[in-house]
C-alpha positions in Angstrom: -7.6 -105.9 129.7 -8.6 -102.6 131.1 -11.4 -102.3 133.8 -14.0 -99.7 133.8 -15.4 -96.2 134.0 -15.3 -96.3 138.0 -17.1 -94.4 140.1 -19.0 -91.5 139.2 -17.8 -89.4 136.2 -17.9 -84.5 136.5 -16.2 -83.1 134.5 -15.4 -79.5 135.2 -15.2 -77.0 132.2 -11.9 -75.8 133.2 -10.0 -78.8 134.5 -8.5 -80.0 131.3 -8.4 -78.9 127.8 -8.2 -82.7 126.1 -9.4 -86.0 126.8 -9.3 -89.3 125.2 -11.5 -92.4 125.7 -10.4 -95.7 125.0 -13.3 -98.2 124.2 -13.9 -101.8 122.9 -17.2 -103.9 121.2 -20.6 -102.8 123.3 -18.3 -101.4 125.9 -18.4 -98.2 124.1 -21.9 -97.8 124.2 -21.8 -96.1 128.0 -18.9 -93.7 125.9 -21.9 -92.0 124.3 -23.8 -90.0 127.1 -20.3 -88.7 128.5 -19.4 -87.9 124.7 -23.0 -85.7 124.1 -21.9 -84.5 127.8 -18.4 -82.5 126.9 -19.3 -81.9 124.0 -22.5 -79.9 124.7 -21.1 -78.2 128.0 -17.7 -78.1 126.7 -18.0 -75.9 123.7 -15.4 -74.2 122.5 -13.3 -75.0 125.8 -12.7 -78.6 125.2 -11.6 -81.6 122.6 -12.2 -85.1 123.2 -11.0 -88.0 121.2 -12.4 -91.4 121.4 -10.5 -94.9 119.7 -12.8 -97.6 119.0 -11.6 -100.7 119.3 -12.9 -104.4 117.6 -11.4 -107.3 116.9 -13.0 -107.1 113.9 -14.8 -105.1 111.5 -18.2 -107.6 111.7 -17.9 -107.2 115.9 -18.1 -103.0 115.3 -22.0 -102.7 115.8 -22.5 -99.6 116.7 -19.9 -98.4 114.3 -22.8 -95.5 112.9 -23.2 -93.5 116.7 -19.9 -92.1 117.5 -19.5 -91.7 113.7 -23.3 -88.9 114.7 -21.2 -87.0 116.6 -18.6 -86.2 114.4 -20.9 -83.5 112.2 -22.8 -81.9 115.1 -19.7 -81.4 117.5 -17.0 -81.0 114.3 -13.9 -79.3 116.0 -14.8 -80.6 119.4 -15.1 -84.1 118.6 -12.8 -86.5 116.8 -13.5 -90.6 116.3 -10.4 -92.5 115.8 -11.4 -97.2 114.6 -8.6 -99.3 114.8 -8.7 -103.1 114.3 
């Protein structure tokens, strides 16, 4: 089992060029703000990937939310789904 995030998250534009986030079930909800912030601040300097895991397709209640970021942040953000 994974736990987190813990504490404050600070994004430094030049600290890393690629970042991955792993989230499952409704735990993906807090990642939307993180994704939006990194994509907007890191435009042209960072790439971000999200692995969104669920036990079944029915459990993926928020599947449309990560997909909303793909088009406006093409080349910066990519999402992956796994069951």
